[in-house]
C-alpha angles and dihedrals in degrees: 000000000000118000106238132161094214094074098036103060098246101176100193114003094175118059127196116265092250093058092047090055091054092049117123114181115231116255094243113050091165089050088051090051092049092048093049094045093048090049093050090047090052093051095043094051092049091049093060104021092076091064093071092046095055098101095045091050091049092050096048100040096035099234135156129237090258094051091044091056088060090061086067098033095052088059095045095046091051092052092047093050098046109029096091090048090047090059094045091050088054089056093048104037100028130266099259094049093052091042091055092046088052091054091050093051089044092052095050088048091054091051091049093050095041092053097040116144097175141031091251091058091047092052093045090052091049092052089051090049091053090052089052092050090050089060095044105043097060090045094055092059096041092050091058093049091052094044103050130052114248094258090058101039094088091056092048094046091048091058089044093053094046091053089052090052090051092049093053090048097048097040095090093046092051092045090050094049093051092044095051101036101037118356138297085255091071089069083077103028087059090061092069100072090043092051090047089053091049091053091053092048094046095058098066101020099050097038095108098053121121111280093221134256136265130230098046116126125206119220096236093165091056090046091052093046093049095046095046094044094050091045093052095049095045091049090052092049092045097048101030094099092050104039094035127264091244097043118123090242096055095042090047091051092047094048094041094046091049092048090050092049092048089049088051092053092048091050095048090053091054109039121088093227107030126187088233125022097220093181086078089074089071086076106087096212091050091050088050090052091057091046094051092048092048091051090048092055091051090057099038097051099027094058094045095049103041095038090059092049089051102047095038093053107123090220095055125027094347089202123171119245090254092051091049091051092051088050088056095051093093087054093048096044091050089052091052095044094050093047090057096054104036096075097063089042092054090047089056103041106015132252104273102082104026092055092043088053088050091055088046089054091049091050092046093049094047092046090053090049090049089063092069119130133192085265096054118123131206089257088070094043108050099063096050087050089053090052090049091046091056089053091050092049094048091052097037099096108349097079090053091049093049091050095049092047090069098054130078113274092236090061097045092105093050089050089050091058093053092048094050091052087055090051095052096039088053091051091049094047095050089056094044100043093033090053090053091052092041093052096040096050093043095048092048090053093046093049091046092054094046091047092053089054093049093247121155122250116283121213112269091227091059091046090051089051090051089059092060087066093244109164090205091055091051095048091046091055095042088056089067095052136065142193114342091003090063092050092047091050094052092047092045091048092055094045091044093051090049093047090050092050091046091052092051093049092048089053091057092044094053094043089052092053092050090046093050092053093047091048094054090049094049092049096046112132092240094056094043093045107024117191 
């Protein structure tokens, strides 16, 4: 895997000369590398492990597909809102101090999630976990930059990136193991000894890092506008189907969120030290880097989340979390393998066509997955998931690298912040919009099946819970039906879950095709080298 600051949240890769002069490398560069890699592995596993635990969480906490989506989105939104600030705080307050603060927040979050007795507590814990990740992720990259000389940073970052890829690939398997053998709560209880070890390692290994610098101001107004605007728009997209797209609440959230985001853009164009330097988007290749990263997030998170809802549904495959995670191993391994080989390929032939091909693979794989029916077996699922995984791997880091390569080195950190916002907004949107499509298509199929059998209307909340794969929700609804109505419900639930999965995969496929076309245009020789 190529070492590249775009993917790895490097907040400010180029320090002022004064700070470089005061730099004293820590006494344990290998200790710093181990600490950073273990931190990244922990975050990567937690990002994807929840996907195999979704049905168990829905069953125990009695939550709908829409509410369950917020367990993922709260985390992703928090990272998107705070990742740039996390990097800037590391520059101002010092890497080790911010790193330890991130570990404290992350630990509190793990305790909140692991002990959750309600959906509200679960979502709160996931939001806190996202805030902790926003502090930790920029620090891991910056620690390596400060710990190794320039001629060794590529080697260190290569190891770091490979560990991240392994973490994303193994996350579903680890989550499935804990969910089946102990409880979904152990996905988070298991964080505690790892965090304790990281604290012990950070004290000696990170002691020589820069202490920070004074006189730097953070654009708190920009951060507030960005976070509030994203939150309002995501809530509207997530809840529009349930609250009504023309309701005053949804319209107010959409209008309010749009106004806040426009105000954010206007503010960033005016302030001397903005949170996000939007002028960088005038560079076609950098815009392409953001686009490629956004599409990658749609595929990476979309497949993991909706595949698990599909195969763990009690009316379809009825697989355990562990079995579902094993079924995803071909996908995860193809992501890892492709991410290792794409860097040298791009170095030889350029980024335009390999990354466009990667988006094409992602589109093809998701389109094939969208053809699933209630009769589909795993033998017709695994190979499309491998095709999609190859596309995800190709677009995992290479678009970001291609985008950053075209901007001045002194602005690489600022560009990294913009790209990472694109990554987490994409991950948030695919869960939010995908859940709307998943629930709408699923409920329509369920209602059609019940109506054809002459059954009375079933509460939409119950139907939505059925689509999470919750056995308790299915049994609860079956208790209200008899004879042909019961058979129609089971048939409709299977068809509805399948239709919902198909709709979500089609969303990713179409987005990938649009992304590939836009990528080819943005990286055309004429746009990159105008006459």
